[in-house]
C-alpha angles and dihedrals in degrees: 000000000000096000101097111324092078096231094306097307123146100179123181117236094264092055098044110132121241092225138019117223122206115226093238090056094052141053135252124260123206108220129194119195141178095240146315119273133182117259121183091190091066121074088220089065096231141044141197123272116222095355117195128186107231101172145006118223118210140125092251090058092048097245106085125186127175122233089239089062094059117110115272128223091259092053091049090048090055090053089050092050091049089052092051093045090054089052092049090050091052090053096049101040100060097249126167089266090056092050090050090049094052099048135063134199091223104038138047119244090258093050091048092052092048093050092062093230092114091055091051091051092050092047092051089055094050116121110261122206111232116208128190114236101266144169113263114254110269091223089064091064119082109240111237101164145334095242094120094044113135095027123110117207133193109201112198123216112252147099111326115183131129093228092060088086114051091210099042095080092055091047091049092051092047093045095046099240101099096106094061095038095054089061092060112106102151143018089262089067090054091048092053090049092053091047092049089060096048100265124139120232121197130190095235134031120243140163091289096053115116101189135020109202126201137181106217135359092241095054113121097242094045090051090048092053092046089053090047092053092051096049104037121126109231090208097043120123102198122112090247092055092046089054090047091053090050089051089053090050090052089054096243134282116341126215114251089234089066090070093052092047093047094050093046092052090050092049090056090057094052115092101205144352092275090060091053090066097039102052137056133194091236094058105026108023106026092150089069091062092062105104125216125223091262090055093069130084090190117015126195126223087246091061092045090053093049090052093049096102094039105045136021124237091278098050100260114143113243096199102046137037112272123227129231094266091054090052092049090051090048092051090051089051091051091050092050091049092050090050095047099040105025099046096073092052097046112115115245116263115275090245092063092046091048094052098039103038100037133057119239093258091056099044092087087082089076093055108100134153099299101033091102095146096046106110095214129079140148088278090059135253117345098193141290126335119279112239121194127199113198113212095226100106129098090226133027096237125211118005096199115076091214091057092047094051093051090075123096121261091273118041123208087231087082089063102033108032107035111114097195121008092180096058126118089255093055092045095062096048092094088057091050091053093044090054090059103262126129118236116216126194089205125072101223137151092272094063113112101181132034113203107212144132116276127191104234109345130076092213140357136177108251120241133172087236093066119108110232094209090055099044107034126067090222108045097196096048089041092054091054091047091048091051091051092051091049089053091051091048091052091050091049090049092054089051090045090238129142118252120190125159133178120211108215135175131220088255090058090053092050092049091049090052093050096044 
């Protein structure tokens, strides 16, 4: 099916293609392979092992073949089943392969049977049922109401958990649908919920689809549709562009929690159980199906425009009083906007201006009362620059100083790799910069101070002879940090360079500032 499931692909973000090609606009490839093998990451359920393109089929090459003549999933499944049946026959009919599987050069038959290896071999050869990714049967879902009757949903594969959104849990508790939402662990759970309330779920989205539901904004399919919305041609006539325009009309990809919230609000307006099976949101409560900005994973410009008179740019209602959760979401939106828009216009730190725009003999002008780590004063230079590495990142970054300094003034590691930007370590970084030290997000050979948490001391000179479990507050993180410093010391030794590092705590920084 080429109408939304992209020929059975479920690519991660890093493997997402730059362009989708329709079968009728392409040519056929003849592929030889070693065998079929199961693959849960593919919607088809299996893939080819060691595939090789042996021929291209097109009119220009003199051997044309239409896309409609290519083998279908059912035909390939039959070939797979034939392959597995042949293997099963070889195991049960006492062939040479069976003899080889039941003997060993290093064990007797009895020892081999006792070891369990023979059972594992037989199990690995067992016939496996391959199933196409499919919608659960509606009859398997317990019918709770008909509130979603008349709506067609397309639920995308992805990561479905309530804790993916930091505000969703509070919304669920306030809205009264937290109990059901906490049980959701996959898109199948969402599909069954929709079916239990009379909704229809289809494998692929099309012009008749009412809602496209996603799990998380970083899921592969959500990212693909977001990219499709941003690049679609409004005047295009292809099936892909028609689908993109329909996606824009729908407003984008909705959060799965929107469905739970919508149904719960409708349930509160129903008087009794009889009403649950006599009314639907589409006919009786259509206002509940109008999504807010915060209900989208990927929102189109069309939806933003329609919400213009109802909400501001940060999702706060302009006609009614907003609750605490809405304000928290809005504040997060403001912070993201400041980071994305304001970062490029921020002036460079005074340290960079002092070292780039002024000669060494003039840099003393920047040395004031608190610039205790700035290596320039009226008396002249006092040594090299002080470079701090704060131990707040999930990884240590670049090991080579040259690679670390190639980055722009502000590295994306500060947004993407920081584990806790409200920790004591992060809180004293402004003091470090104000005192005239550079702060690096990479632990490289040029670092002079590592800002971390120590057990009893405020500072200590690092040595490879230190015991991490004795020195560091967190033994496991300390061991990794210690190993990185040993690696840097070994590299410096090979290059015959000096390597000295001080381990300091936030308390040490504060005392240095106040001294």
